[in-house]
C-alpha positions in Angstrom: 55.8 96.8 100.7 52.7 96.7 103.0 49.6 98.3 102.1 49.7 100.9 105.0 53.1 102.0 103.8 52.0 101.6 99.8 49.2 104.5 101.1 51.8 106.6 102.6 54.3 106.4 99.8 51.8 106.9 96.4 50.4 109.8 94.5 46.4 109.8 94.8 44.1 110.7 91.6 41.5 113.3 92.6 40.5 113.6 89.0 41.4 112.0 86.2 41.6 114.4 83.5 40.1 114.2 79.8 42.8 111.3 78.6 45.7 110.6 81.3 47.7 107.5 80.6 51.1 106.2 81.8 53.3 106.1 78.6 57.2 105.8 78.0 58.9 105.3 74.8 57.2 102.5 73.3 57.0 98.6 73.0 59.5 97.4 70.4 60.0 94.1 69.3 56.6 92.7 68.5 55.0 94.2 65.6 55.5 91.0 63.9 52.8 89.4 66.1 50.6 92.3 65.8 51.2 94.6 68.8 51.7 98.1 68.5 54.7 100.3 69.7 52.2 103.1 71.5 54.3 105.1 74.0 54.2 109.0 74.2 52.8 111.1 71.1 55.4 113.8 71.6 58.4 112.1 72.9 60.5 114.9 72.8 58.8 116.9 76.0 58.5 113.3 77.3 62.3 112.8 77.1 62.9 116.3 78.5 60.6 116.2 81.3 62.2 112.7 82.4 65.9 114.6 82.1 65.1 117.2 84.3 63.9 115.0 87.3 67.2 112.9 86.4 65.5 109.7 85.1 66.2 108.1 82.0 65.1 109.1 78.6 62.5 105.9 78.5 61.1 106.5 82.3 57.5 106.2 82.5 55.5 109.3 82.6 52.1 110.7 82.6 50.8 111.9 79.3 48.0 114.6 79.9 45.4 115.2 76.7 43.9 118.5 76.7 42.8 118.9 80.5 45.3 117.2 83.0 44.1 115.5 86.4 44.3 116.3 90.1 47.0 114.6 92.0 47.4 114.5 95.9 50.8 113.9 97.0 51.1 111.4 99.9 54.9 111.7 99.5 57.6 114.3 98.9 58.3 114.2 95.3 60.7 115.7 92.3 58.8 116.6 89.4 58.8 118.1 86.1 55.9 119.3 83.6 56.9 119.9 79.9 54.9 120.2 76.5 51.4 122.1 76.2 50.5 124.6 78.8 48.1 123.3 81.2 48.8 126.0 83.8 49.8 123.5 86.6 49.4 124.6 90.1 50.5 123.3 93.7 47.7 124.1 95.9 46.6 127.1 94.1 49.9 128.6 93.3 51.2 128.5 89.5 54.9 126.5 89.3 56.6 127.1 86.0 57.0 124.1 83.1 59.8 123.4 81.4 62.2 122.9 85.1 62.5 120.9 88.0 60.2 121.4 90.9 59.8 119.7 94.5 56.5 119.1 95.7 55.7 118.5 99.6 53.9 115.7 101.0 50.4 116.7 101.3 50.2 119.1 98.4 47.9 119.1 95.8 49.0 119.2 92.0 46.2 120.8 89.5 46.0 121.1 85.9 43.6 123.2 83.7 42.5 123.1 80.4 45.6 123.5 77.7 46.0 127.1 76.6 48.2 126.1 73.9 49.0 122.8 72.6 47.3 119.3 73.3 49.4 117.3 75.5 51.6 117.6 78.5 54.1 115.3 80.1 54.4 115.0 84.0 57.6 112.9 85.1 58.4 112.2 88.8 61.9 111.3 90.0 62.5 107.4 89.3 59.8 106.8 86.8 56.1 105.9 87.4 56.5 102.7 89.0 54.0 100.3 86.8 55.0 96.6 85.6 56.8 96.0 82.6 54.7 94.4 80.1 56.9 92.9 77.0 59.7 95.2 77.9 57.4 98.9 78.2 55.2 100.4 80.6 53.4 102.3 78.4 49.7 102.0 78.0 47.9 99.9 75.3 44.4 101.4 75.9 42.8 99.4 73.3 44.0 96.2 74.0 43.9 96.6 77.7 47.1 96.0 78.8 50.5 98.1 80.2 50.8 101.1 82.1 48.7 101.3 85.1 45.9 98.6 84.8 45.8 98.8 81.1 43.5 102.1 81.0 43.4 105.5 81.5 43.6 106.8 84.9 40.5 107.0 87.0 39.4 109.1 90.3 41.1 107.4 93.4 43.8 105.3 91.5 47.2 105.3 93.5 50.6 105.4 91.6 54.2 105.2 93.0 57.2 106.4 91.6 60.1 104.2 91.4 63.4 104.9 92.9 65.1 108.4 92.3 68.5 108.7 91.0 71.6 110.4 92.6 71.0 113.5 90.5 67.3 113.8 91.2 67.9 113.4 95.1 70.4 116.0 94.6 67.8 118.4 93.0 65.2 117.4 95.5 68.2 118.6 98.6 68.3 121.8 96.7 64.6 122.6 96.3 63.6 121.4 99.8 66.1 123.8 101.3 64.7 126.6 99.0 60.9 125.7 100.2 61.8 125.8 103.7 63.7 128.9 103.6 60.5 130.6 101.8 58.1 128.6 103.8 56.6 127.0 101.0 54.9 123.7 99.8 57.2 123.8 96.8 60.4 125.0 95.2 61.3 125.3 91.7 64.6 126.0 89.9 65.2 129.2 88.6 66.8 127.8 85.7 64.8 126.2 83.1 64.7 124.7 79.2 63.6 127.6 77.3 60.4 127.1 75.1 61.8 127.7 71.8 63.1 124.2 72.3 59.9 122.9 71.8 58.7 123.4 68.2 55.0 124.0 68.8 52.9 125.8 66.3 48.9 126.2 65.6 49.4 126.5 62.0 52.0 123.7 62.0 54.6 123.4 59.1 55.8 119.8 58.9 58.2 118.2 56.8 57.4 114.9 54.7 59.2 112.6 52.7 57.5 111.2 49.6 56.1 107.9 50.1 56.4 104.7 48.2 52.9 105.2 46.2 53.7 109.2 45.7 54.1 108.8 42.1 51.0 107.1 41.5 48.9 109.9 42.7 47.9 112.5 40.1 50.0 115.2 38.9 47.4 117.7 40.5 46.8 115.8 43.8 50.8 115.8 43.8 50.7 119.5 43.9 47.9 119.9 46.1 49.6 117.9 48.9 52.3 120.2 49.4 50.7 123.4 48.3 47.6 123.5 50.5 47.1 123.1 54.2 45.0 120.7 55.7 42.5 120.6 58.9 42.8 118.3 61.8 39.2 116.6 61.7 37.5 115.8 65.0 38.1 112.0 64.6 41.6 112.2 65.2 43.3 110.3 68.2 46.3 108.6 69.2 46.1 106.2 66.7 46.2 108.6 63.8 45.2 112.4 62.3 42.6 112.6 60.0 42.6 115.3 57.8 40.5 117.5 55.8 41.3 119.2 52.5 42.1 119.0 49.3 41.0 115.7 47.7 43.6 113.4 46.8 43.1 110.9 43.6 45.4 108.2 42.2 46.0 108.5 38.3 44.1 104.8 37.8 43.1 102.1 40.7 45.6 100.6 42.4 45.7 97.1 43.8 48.3 97.1 47.0 49.1 94.0 49.4 49.2 95.2 53.1 52.3 96.4 54.1 54.1 97.6 57.3 53.8 101.3 58.2 55.4 103.3 61.0 54.5 106.3 63.1 54.1 109.1 60.5 52.9 107.2 57.4 50.7 109.0 55.6 48.2 106.9 53.7 45.3 108.3 51.4 41.9 105.8 51.7 39.6 106.1 49.2 37.6 109.1 50.3 40.9 111.1 49.4 41.3 112.6 52.4 45.0 111.7 54.1 45.5 110.0 57.7 48.8 110.5 59.2 49.3 107.3 61.4 50.5 107.9 65.0 51.8 106.4 68.3 48.9 103.9 68.4 48.9 103.2 64.6 48.3 99.5 63.3 51.3 97.5 62.3 50.3 97.3 58.7 48.2 98.8 56.3 46.8 98.8 52.7 45.9 102.3 51.7 48.3 103.9 49.2 51.2 105.8 50.9 52.0 109.2 49.5 54.3 110.6 52.4 56.0 110.0 55.7 56.4 112.6 58.2 60.1 113.0 59.7 60.7 111.8 63.0 61.9 115.2 64.0 58.4 116.8 63.4 56.3 114.3 64.9 56.2 116.3 68.6 54.6 119.3 66.2 52.2 116.7 65.1 51.6 115.6 68.8 50.5 119.0 70.0 47.8 120.0 67.3 44.2 119.6 68.3 41.0 119.4 66.0 40.7 122.3 63.8 44.4 123.3 63.8 45.9 123.2 60.3 49.3 121.5 59.2 51.0 122.3 56.1 53.2 119.5 54.2 56.6 120.6 53.0 59.0 118.2 51.1 62.1 117.3 52.3 64.6 114.8 51.6 65.6 111.9 53.7 69.2 113.1 54.1 68.0 116.4 55.4 65.4 114.7 57.5 68.2 112.7 59.0 70.3 115.6 59.2 67.3 117.8 61.2 66.9 114.8 63.6 70.7 114.7 64.0 70.7 118.4 65.1 67.9 118.2 67.5 69.7 115.0 69.1 72.9 117.3 69.7 71.0 119.8 71.0 69.2 117.4 73.6 72.4 116.1 74.7 73.8 120.2 75.2 70.8 120.7 77.3 71.5 117.5 79.2 75.1 118.9 80.1 73.5 122.4 81.0 71.2 121.1 83.2 73.9 119.6 85.4 76.3 122.5 85.3 73.4 124.9 86.0 72.6 122.9 88.9 76.4 122.6 90.1 76.3 119.0 89.8 79.4 116.9 89.7 79.9 113.4 88.0 81.4 112.4 91.1 79.1 113.0 93.6 
């Protein structure tokens, strides 16, 4: 593609927002080499946004944190926004989240500070076309690779979308006709994914399984861990959430060899204040593990901000797996419902 055509067929960053990166479902298969998984913090919102524009679940999206960017479209585009309420608007006109939206060339998409939640996800038909690095398009900001130039977005950056699917083209055709009939710069579907699908709570209740060293903590610490809410500290980011609340203590000193950790692992450092490891976590850790957040509830954590509270609720591995299965079943039902509502036939 020539430079002139690339300029014409792109989306330009007029303002980058607070912390905007390209993310997908993560970089797997390299943890033994110390390479983090990364990827979207809220995989539920990310996958839903991709679903609404006819993408595969792991297509690259933009992850917006607290305050979103301002983007100028040098081409027509089909997009969807899911996650935190950042009040998206096209040329000053508010658009709705959780549904497909067609944007006309020359339009400007602007996001504000999140009124609710912490992270929103902007999917574009075809996904954001950035290089694959070790099988993923996610951005590893600390290491400086992946995503768009290995960093957060900056003013004057230009991003290109990939090739849209047949379903995306079908949606775009419908919405383009709708916008022309209304003489508008955008068009959005009347149907949408209901907000209750996204389990966001300011004062969150998160299901947790016991960790390997749970039994080494004092009886009072084990009780407090599940009985008393914790508050997210200001020193929280994509790597992990530092919590403030009841101090947890071991029954006696414990020597541990560093061992593998996963997203949702809750470690307790010497100061007794838990840390929940998240998307950009390290691959191993040496602090005692008091618990593991159930995968199904990780999206709840992703939408919390410093100052929000979280209450841990004990759950068995079996019940955590059942909850995840039910969520996945609901996603498949929504996927089918989207196609039915749009009048899509697989033979197209």
